C-alpha positions as CSV (number, residue, x, y, z in Angstrom):
1,M,11.2,-8.3,-8.2
2,R,10.4,-8.5,-11.9
3,I,13.1,-7.8,-14.5
4,T,13.3,-7.8,-18.2
5,K,16.6,-8.7,-20.0
6,G,17.7,-8.2,-23.5
7,A,18.9,-11.2,-25.6
8,L,19.6,-12.4,-29.1
9,A,17.9,-14.7,-31.5
10,E,20.2,-17.0,-33.5
11,A,20.0,-18.8,-36.9
12,A,17.6,-21.6,-37.7
13,V,18.2,-25.0,-36.2
14,A,17.2,-28.2,-38.1
15,P,15.0,-30.2,-35.8
16,S,16.3,-33.7,-34.9
17,E,14.2,-36.6,-33.8
18,K,15.0,-35.6,-30.2
19,D,13.9,-32.1,-30.9
20,L,10.6,-33.3,-32.4
21,S,10.1,-35.5,-29.4
22,E,10.5,-32.5,-27.1
23,I,8.3,-30.3,-29.4
24,N,5.5,-32.8,-29.5
25,K,5.2,-32.7,-25.7
26,F,3.5,-29.3,-26.3
27,A,1.5,-30.2,-29.4
28,R,-2.0,-31.7,-29.3
29,S,-1.3,-33.5,-32.6
30,P,2.2,-34.8,-33.6
31,L,4.2,-32.4,-35.7
32,T,6.7,-33.3,-38.4
33,A,10.0,-31.6,-39.2
34,E,8.4,-30.0,-42.3
35,E,5.7,-28.4,-40.2
36,V,8.0,-26.6,-37.7
37,Y,10.6,-23.8,-37.9
38,C,13.2,-24.0,-35.1
39,F,15.7,-21.4,-34.0
40,A,18.0,-20.8,-31.0
41,V,17.8,-17.8,-28.6
42,L,20.5,-16.5,-26.3
43,L,18.4,-15.5,-23.3
44,C,20.8,-14.2,-20.6
45,D,24.2,-14.7,-19.1
46,N,26.3,-14.2,-16.0
47,E,28.1,-11.1,-17.1
48,V,27.7,-7.8,-15.4
49,D,25.5,-5.7,-17.6
50,R,25.1,-2.0,-18.2
51,D,22.9,-1.5,-15.2
52,F,25.6,-3.3,-13.1
53,E,23.5,-6.4,-12.4
54,R,24.1,-10.0,-13.3
55,F,22.6,-13.4,-12.9
56,T,24.6,-16.0,-10.9
57,V,25.2,-19.4,-12.5
58,P,22.7,-21.1,-10.1
59,S,20.1,-18.5,-11.2
60,L,20.8,-19.3,-14.9
61,R,20.4,-23.0,-14.1
62,K,17.0,-22.3,-12.4
63,L,15.9,-20.1,-15.3
64,A,16.8,-22.9,-17.7
65,E,14.1,-25.0,-16.0
66,L,11.6,-22.2,-15.8
67,F,11.7,-21.1,-19.4
68,V,10.9,-24.5,-20.9
69,G,7.4,-24.3,-22.4
70,K,7.3,-20.5,-22.3
71,T,5.9,-18.7,-25.3
72,G,7.4,-15.9,-27.4
73,I,5.4,-12.8,-28.0
74,F,5.9,-9.2,-29.3
75,D,6.9,-6.2,-27.2
76,H,5.9,-7.9,-24.0
77,N,2.2,-7.6,-25.0
78,W,0.5,-10.5,-23.2
79,S,-2.2,-11.5,-25.7
80,A,-3.1,-14.9,-27.1
81,G,-2.9,-13.6,-30.6
82,G,0.7,-12.5,-30.1
83,Q,2.0,-15.9,-29.2
84,K,4.2,-17.0,-32.1
85,A,6.8,-19.4,-30.7
86,R,7.5,-21.7,-27.8
87,I,10.7,-22.8,-26.0
88,Y,11.0,-26.6,-26.0
89,R,14.6,-27.0,-24.7
90,T,17.3,-25.1,-22.9
91,E,20.9,-25.5,-22.1
92,L,23.7,-23.7,-20.3
93,V,26.8,-23.0,-22.4
94,T,30.2,-22.3,-20.8
95,D,33.0,-20.5,-22.5
96,R,36.0,-21.2,-20.2
97,D,38.3,-19.1,-22.4
98,R,36.2,-16.0,-21.6
99,K,36.0,-14.4,-18.2
100,T,33.3,-12.2,-16.8
101,V,34.0,-9.0,-14.8
102,A,33.3,-11.1,-11.7
103,G,36.3,-13.3,-12.7
104,E,34.1,-16.4,-13.6
105,P,34.0,-18.4,-16.9
106,Y,31.4,-16.9,-19.2
107,V,28.1,-18.8,-19.0
108,Y,24.9,-18.1,-21.0
109,L,21.5,-19.6,-21.2
110,K,20.6,-20.8,-24.7
111,A,17.0,-21.8,-25.5
112,Y,15.6,-23.6,-28.5
113,A,12.2,-22.5,-29.8
114,Y,9.8,-23.6,-32.5
115,M,7.0,-22.0,-34.4
116,L,4.6,-23.4,-37.0
117,R,5.3,-23.0,-40.7
118,T,1.9,-21.5,-41.4
119,E,1.1,-18.9,-44.0
120,S,0.6,-16.3,-41.3
121,N,4.1,-17.0,-39.9
122,L,6.0,-16.9,-43.2
123,E,6.8,-13.2,-42.9
124,L,8.1,-13.6,-39.4
125,I,10.2,-16.6,-40.4
126,A,11.7,-14.5,-43.3
127,E,12.5,-11.7,-40.9
128,I,14.3,-14.0,-38.5
129,E,16.2,-15.6,-41.4
130,G,17.1,-12.1,-42.7
131,G,18.3,-10.9,-39.4
132,I,15.5,-8.3,-39.0
133,K,13.9,-10.0,-36.0
134,K,16.9,-11.0,-33.9
135,E,16.5,-9.0,-30.7
136,V,14.4,-10.5,-27.9
137,S,14.1,-9.8,-24.2
138,L,13.0,-12.0,-21.3
139,G,10.7,-11.3,-18.4
140,C,11.2,-13.1,-15.1
141,A,11.0,-12.7,-11.4
142,V,13.8,-13.1,-8.8
143,S,13.5,-13.2,-5.1
144,S,16.6,-11.2,-4.2
145,S,19.2,-8.8,-5.5
146,L,22.4,-8.7,-3.4
147,C,25.3,-6.2,-3.3
148,S,28.5,-7.8,-4.5
149,I,30.6,-5.8,-1.9
150,C,28.8,-6.7,1.3
151,G,26.1,-9.2,0.4
152,E,23.3,-7.0,1.7
153,A,20.0,-6.7,-0.1
154,A,20.1,-4.1,-2.9
155,G,19.3,-0.6,-1.5
156,K,19.9,-1.7,2.1
157,C,23.6,-0.8,2.2
158,S,25.6,2.3,1.4
159,H,27.4,0.8,-1.6
160,E,26.5,2.2,-5.0
161,R,26.5,-0.1,-8.0
162,G,28.9,1.0,-10.7
163,R,31.4,2.4,-8.2
164,K,34.6,0.7,-7.0
165,Y,35.4,0.0,-3.4
166,G,38.9,-1.1,-2.6
167,G,39.4,-1.7,-6.3
168,K,36.4,-4.0,-6.5
169,L,33.4,-3.1,-8.7
170,C,30.0,-2.9,-7.0
171,Y,27.1,-4.6,-8.8
172,F,23.9,-6.4,-7.8
173,E,23.6,-10.2,-8.2
174,L,20.2,-11.6,-9.1
175,H,19.4,-14.7,-7.0
176,D,16.7,-17.3,-6.7
177,P,14.5,-16.9,-9.8
178,T,10.9,-17.7,-8.9
179,D,9.1,-17.4,-12.2
180,A,9.7,-17.0,-16.0
181,Y,6.9,-15.0,-17.6
182,E,7.8,-14.9,-21.3
183,W,10.3,-13.9,-23.9
184,S,9.5,-11.3,-26.5
185,F,10.6,-10.1,-29.9
186,V,11.3,-6.4,-29.4
187,A,12.4,-3.4,-31.6
188,V,15.1,-2.2,-29.1
189,P,18.5,-3.5,-30.2
190,A,20.2,-6.0,-27.9
191,Q,23.0,-4.5,-25.8
192,K,26.5,-6.0,-25.5
193,N,26.6,-9.4,-23.8
194,A,22.9,-10.1,-24.2
195,G,21.9,-6.5,-23.6
196,V,19.8,-5.0,-20.8
197,I,16.2,-3.7,-20.9
198,K,15.0,-3.9,-17.4
199,R,11.9,-2.9,-15.5
200,Y,10.6,-3.6,-12.0
201,E,7.2,-4.7,-10.9
202,T,6.0,-1.1,-10.7
203,G,6.7,-0.5,-14.4
204,F,8.7,2.7,-13.7
205,S,12.4,3.1,-14.2
206,D,12.9,5.1,-11.0
207,L,11.1,7.0,-8.2
208,R,11.2,10.3,-10.0
209,E,9.4,8.8,-13.1
210,F,6.8,7.2,-10.7
211,L,6.1,10.6,-9.1
212,L,5.8,12.4,-12.4
213,K,3.4,9.8,-13.8
214,S,1.3,9.3,-10.7
215,G,0.6,13.0,-9.9
216,G,3.2,13.3,-7.1
217,E,5.2,16.2,-8.6
218,S,5.0,18.1,-5.3
219,F,7.2,15.4,-3.7
220,I,10.1,15.8,-6.2
221,P,11.8,18.7,-4.3
222,E,11.8,16.4,-1.2
223,L,13.2,13.6,-3.4
224,E,16.0,15.8,-4.6
225,T,16.8,16.8,-1.0
226,M,17.0,13.1,-0.1
227,K,19.3,12.5,-3.1
228,R,21.7,15.3,-2.0
229,Q,21.7,14.0,1.6
230,S,22.4,10.5,0.3
231,E,25.4,11.9,-1.7
232,L,26.7,13.6,1.4
233,G,26.3,10.3,3.3
234,R,28.2,8.5,0.6
235,R,31.1,11.1,0.8
236,Y,31.1,10.8,4.5
237,L,31.5,7.0,4.4
238,E,34.2,7.3,1.7
239,G,36.1,9.7,4.0
240,L,35.8,7.3,6.9
241,R,37.1,4.5,4.8
242,S,40.1,6.5,3.5
243,E,40.9,7.5,7.1
244,V,40.8,3.9,8.3
245,V,43.1,2.9,5.5
246,R,45.5,5.7,6.3
247,L,45.6,5.0,10.0
248,G,45.9,1.2,9.3
249,T,49.0,1.7,7.2
250,L,50.5,4.0,9.8
251,F,49.8,1.4,12.5
252,N,51.4,-1.4,10.5
253,E,53.3,-0.7,7.3
254,K,53.2,-4.4,6.5
255,F,49.4,-4.2,5.9
256,D,48.5,-5.1,2.3
257,L,47.0,-1.8,1.0
258,D,44.5,-3.5,-1.4
259,A,43.4,-5.9,1.2
260,L,42.9,-3.1,3.7
261,K,40.9,-1.0,1.2
262,S,38.8,-4.0,0.3
263,A,38.0,-4.7,4.0
264,A,37.2,-1.1,4.7
265,G,34.9,-1.0,1.6
266,K,32.7,-3.8,3.2
267,M,32.4,-2.0,6.6
268,D,29.4,0.1,7.7
269,E,29.7,3.3,9.7
270,K,29.8,1.6,13.1
271,E,32.6,-0.7,12.1
272,L,34.5,2.1,10.4
273,L,34.3,4.3,13.5
274,A,35.5,1.4,15.8
275,F,38.5,0.7,13.6
276,K,39.3,4.4,13.2
277,A,39.3,4.8,17.0
278,A,41.4,1.6,17.6
279,F,43.9,2.5,14.8
280,G,44.1,6.1,15.9
281,E,44.9,5.2,19.6
282,S,47.6,2.7,18.5
283,V,49.1,5.2,16.1
284,S,49.2,7.9,18.9
285,E,51.0,5.5,21.2
286,K,53.4,4.5,18.4
287,L,54.0,8.0,17.1
288,P,53.4,10.4,20.0
289,L,53.4,14.1,19.3
290,V,56.5,16.1,20.3
291,C,57.4,19.8,20.1
292,Q,59.4,20.5,17.0
293,L,61.8,23.0,18.9
294,P,61.8,22.0,22.6
295,P,63.2,24.7,25.0
296,S,66.9,24.3,26.0
297,K,66.2,25.1,29.6
298,K,63.3,25.5,32.0
299,L,62.2,29.1,32.0
300,K,61.0,31.0,35.0
301,R,57.8,32.9,34.9
302,E,59.6,36.3,35.0
303,D,61.7,35.3,32.0
304,F,58.7,35.1,29.7
305,G,58.8,38.1,27.3
306,S,62.1,39.4,28.8
307,E,63.7,39.7,25.4
308,F,61.2,42.5,24.7
309,L,62.2,44.5,27.9
310,I,64.4,47.6,27.7
């Protein structure tokens, strides 16, 4: 799975001797502090983004390794002529005073990049210093995206990212980065908390766009039908979860409501039906149905309707 994330370029960084040592690992001839321009880049973090996805801290740690040595380009255009900068060092920065939506301390991946102070780069350096070129996005690959509610692979469960189940937000966690392609200066402004500009390996944002651009317009009605059926299925499961919670609280009023909602939110249809049947049977035994106005005496057959006889 290939993704692209928004990020921010920061102010210039004066290269230290250690920086120059790291930079010269990539240079064929030793470079001096006067020959290089260094700046920092906030690549990504562990916050839930606008698409309700987030990197885990172990994923950020792996990306920190993968991005060392990767070049900076423009608008994700993979051409040798577009290579302008290179990352020579990375670090994870933790802000323990700030919590993410997931309840963790905020952690972001910070990268240090250098470019040559050549005449052709002077304009770009001026734009970075002037805050014109400050938005960047990264391209990388991850091996899995997992649902925060049930832990299943994204798209394999009934949970919908951005919705809440038992009071818990559903989002997809990006795990096990396998490659870091590049980072790129882009014109699209960075979103809040490192922003989000994401695309998958197909290059299309969703299946509808893929059909429109690949000549498959005739399948769009079928796609819309599937979407409606999916929505009906989602409502059906929500109804089951609500019923399980209702019966559970009737079965035992000491049940913690939030805990019960959270548990039901992680169940699939088979589990929900099993709990519904079990709770329903127990509630029937505990609260049997009785007539609201039981007869005061046993009536004989000939007595039925006698009040209407003349």
